[in-house]
C-alpha positions as CSV (number, residue, x, y, z in Angstrom):
1,M,0.0,0.0,0.0
2,N,1.2,3.5,-0.8
3,A,-1.3,5.3,1.4
4,S,0.0,6.8,4.6
5,G,-2.0,7.0,7.8
6,T,-3.5,5.1,10.7
7,V,-6.4,2.7,10.5
8,F,-8.6,3.0,13.6
9,V,-10.6,-0.1,14.4
10,V,-13.6,0.1,16.7
11,D,-15.3,-3.1,17.6
12,D,-16.5,-4.6,20.8
13,D,-15.5,-8.1,19.6
14,R,-11.9,-8.7,20.5
15,A,-11.5,-11.5,17.9
16,V,-12.6,-9.1,15.2
17,R,-10.3,-6.3,16.4
18,D,-7.3,-8.7,16.5
19,S,-8.0,-10.1,13.0
20,L,-8.4,-6.7,11.5
21,A,-5.3,-5.5,13.2
22,L,-3.3,-8.4,11.7
23,L,-4.8,-7.8,8.3
24,V,-4.0,-4.0,8.3
25,D,-0.5,-4.7,9.8
26,S,0.2,-7.2,7.0
27,A,-0.4,-4.4,4.5
28,G,2.2,-2.2,6.2
29,L,-0.2,0.3,7.7
30,A,-0.3,1.5,11.3
31,V,-3.4,0.3,13.2
32,E,-5.0,1.1,16.5
33,T,-7.9,-0.8,18.0
34,F,-10.6,0.3,20.4
35,A,-13.3,-1.8,22.2
36,S,-15.9,1.0,22.2
37,A,-16.8,4.2,20.4
38,Q,-16.1,6.3,23.5
39,E,-12.7,4.8,23.9
40,F,-11.9,5.9,20.3
41,L,-13.3,9.4,20.9
42,D,-11.1,9.8,24.0
43,A,-8.0,8.9,22.1
44,Y,-8.5,10.4,18.7
45,T,-7.4,13.8,17.6
46,P,-8.7,15.3,14.2
47,E,-5.3,16.2,12.8
48,R,-4.4,12.5,12.5
49,R,-4.7,11.1,9.0
50,G,-6.2,7.7,8.3
51,C,-9.6,6.0,8.3
52,L,-12.0,4.5,10.8
53,I,-13.4,1.0,10.6
54,T,-16.3,0.6,13.0
55,D,-18.8,-2.2,13.8
56,I,-22.4,-1.1,13.3
57,R,-23.8,-2.7,16.5
58,M,-21.9,-2.2,19.8
59,P,-22.9,-1.7,23.4
60,G,-23.3,2.0,24.3
61,M,-22.7,4.1,21.2
62,S,-23.2,2.3,18.0
63,G,-21.1,2.6,14.9
64,L,-23.7,4.8,13.2
65,E,-24.0,7.0,16.3
66,L,-20.2,7.3,16.3
67,Q,-20.2,8.3,12.6
68,E,-23.0,10.9,13.3
69,R,-21.1,12.2,16.3
70,L,-17.9,12.8,14.2
71,V,-19.9,14.5,11.5
72,N,-21.6,16.8,14.0
73,D,-18.2,17.7,15.4
74,D,-17.0,18.4,11.9
75,V,-14.5,15.6,12.0
76,R,-14.2,14.3,8.4
77,I,-12.2,11.1,8.8
78,P,-13.4,8.5,6.2
79,V,-15.5,5.8,7.8
80,I,-16.0,2.1,6.8
81,V,-18.9,0.5,8.5
82,L,-18.8,-3.3,9.3
83,T,-21.8,-5.4,10.1
84,G,-22.8,-9.0,10.4
85,H,-26.5,-8.3,10.3
86,G,-27.1,-7.3,6.7
87,D,-29.1,-4.3,7.9
88,V,-30.0,-2.5,4.7
89,P,-31.7,0.6,6.3
90,A,-28.6,1.0,8.4
91,A,-26.4,0.7,5.3
92,V,-28.3,3.4,3.6
93,R,-28.1,5.6,6.7
94,A,-24.3,5.0,6.9
95,L,-23.7,5.9,3.3
96,K,-26.0,9.0,3.4
97,G,-23.9,10.0,6.5
98,G,-20.8,9.9,4.3
99,A,-19.4,6.5,5.0
100,V,-16.9,5.3,2.4
101,D,-18.6,1.9,2.2
102,F,-20.7,-0.6,4.1
103,V,-19.1,-4.1,4.5
104,E,-20.8,-7.2,5.7
105,K,-19.1,-9.8,7.7
106,P,-17.5,-12.1,6.8
107,F,-15.6,-9.7,4.5
108,N,-13.1,-10.3,1.7
109,P,-9.7,-9.3,3.1
110,Q,-8.3,-7.9,-0.1
111,A,-11.5,-6.0,-0.9
112,L,-11.4,-4.5,2.6
113,L,-7.7,-3.5,2.2
114,D,-8.5,-1.9,-1.2
115,L,-11.3,0.1,0.6
116,I,-8.9,1.1,3.3
117,Q,-6.3,2.4,0.9
118,Q,-9.0,4.4,-1.0
119,A,-10.2,5.9,2.3
120,I,-6.8,6.9,3.5
121,S,-5.8,8.3,0.2
122,K,-9.0,10.4,0.2
123,D,-8.3,11.6,3.7
124,V,-4.7,12.7,2.8
125,E,-6.0,14.5,-0.3
126,V,-8.7,16.4,1.6
127,H,-6.2,17.3,4.3
128,E,-3.6,18.6,1.7
129,L,-6.3,20.6,-0.1
130,A,-7.5,22.2,3.2
131,T,-3.9,23.1,4.1
132,Q,-3.3,24.7,0.6
133,Q,-6.6,26.6,0.9
134,A,-5.6,27.9,4.4
135,Q,-2.2,29.0,3.0
136,V,-3.9,30.9,0.1
137,A,-6.3,32.6,2.5
138,E,-3.4,33.7,4.7
139,R,-1.7,35.3,1.6
140,V,-4.9,37.0,0.5
141,A,-5.2,38.5,4.0
142,L,-1.9,40.2,3.4
143,L,-3.3,42.2,0.4
144,T,-4.6,45.7,0.8
145,P,-8.2,46.4,-0.2
146,R,-6.9,48.0,-3.5
147,E,-4.6,45.1,-4.2
148,R,-7.5,42.7,-3.8
149,E,-9.5,44.7,-6.2
150,V,-6.7,44.6,-8.7
151,M,-6.2,40.9,-8.2
152,N,-9.9,40.1,-8.7
153,L,-9.8,42.0,-12.0
154,V,-6.5,40.4,-13.1
155,V,-7.7,36.9,-12.6
156,A,-11.0,37.8,-14.3
157,G,-8.8,38.2,-17.4
158,K,-8.9,42.0,-17.7
159,A,-6.0,43.9,-19.2
160,N,-4.0,46.5,-17.2
161,K,-5.5,49.3,-19.3
162,V,-9.1,48.2,-18.6
163,I,-8.3,47.8,-14.9
164,A,-6.8,51.3,-14.8
165,I,-10.0,52.7,-16.3
166,E,-12.3,50.8,-14.0
167,L,-10.4,51.8,-10.8
168,A,-9.5,55.3,-12.0
169,I,-5.8,54.8,-11.6
170,S,-2.8,54.8,-14.0
171,E,-1.6,51.7,-15.8
172,R,1.8,52.1,-14.0
173,T,0.0,51.9,-10.7
174,V,-1.8,48.8,-11.8
175,E,1.6,47.3,-12.8
176,L,3.0,48.1,-9.4
177,H,0.0,46.5,-7.7
178,R,0.3,43.4,-9.8
179,G,4.0,43.1,-8.8
180,R,3.1,43.4,-5.1
181,I,0.2,40.9,-5.5
182,M,2.4,38.3,-7.2
183,K,5.0,38.7,-4.4
184,K,2.6,38.4,-1.5
185,M,0.7,35.5,-3.1
186,K,4.0,33.8,-4.0
187,A,2.9,33.2,-7.5
188,R,5.5,33.0,-10.3
189,A,3.0,33.4,-13.1
190,L,-0.6,34.6,-13.7
191,A,-1.7,31.0,-14.4
192,E,-0.4,30.0,-10.9
193,L,-2.2,32.9,-9.3
194,M,-5.4,31.9,-11.0
195,R,-5.1,28.3,-9.8
196,M,-4.6,29.5,-6.3
197,V,-7.3,32.1,-6.2
198,L,-10.2,30.9,-8.3
199,P,-11.0,27.8,-6.3
200,Q,-11.0,29.9,-3.1
201,G,-13.8,32.1,-4.2
202,H,-11.9,35.3,-3.6
203,V,-12.7,36.8,-7.0
204,G,-15.4,39.3,-6.7
205,T,-15.1,39.6,-2.9
């Protein structure tokens, strides 16, 4: 596996926890097991990358309740729900709640490992995107109101002459603003600036 992260296993059945731990460990991934949802919640911190495998039926907080608790707390770790009961309504509820998949016991080991890799890769990608967006937001915050106006018009594809007319400033002033914008945004070219800014929704703000 090329994904990097920890697989968190929550199941009240020790035999299931141990078998899953052996399976995940055989794939070269870190694994941590918990006997209850609360035990997991007490140990987990949202900055950790990975995925969660939880049984659907457990004493106390169920796997679905754990999933809903994480969503309500804005914790977006990918969840794979396990069950031995073939509970279709619960499966629908899990998937609607954002679960990566719903797997019935007994499960196919390789199929589960494939799901785990997909889940961890997704988690890493989401985390990296959030980090990039935060960095861009920090750079945008360094811009003056005028620089932000100029940047919005630049990434909208308007020429310096048009920007100068719209903002009632000289073309030379527009050029100076553009230079400062590129430096503050750490963009080496206009295309790079557009890639950073357009997904963030800063244009027009």
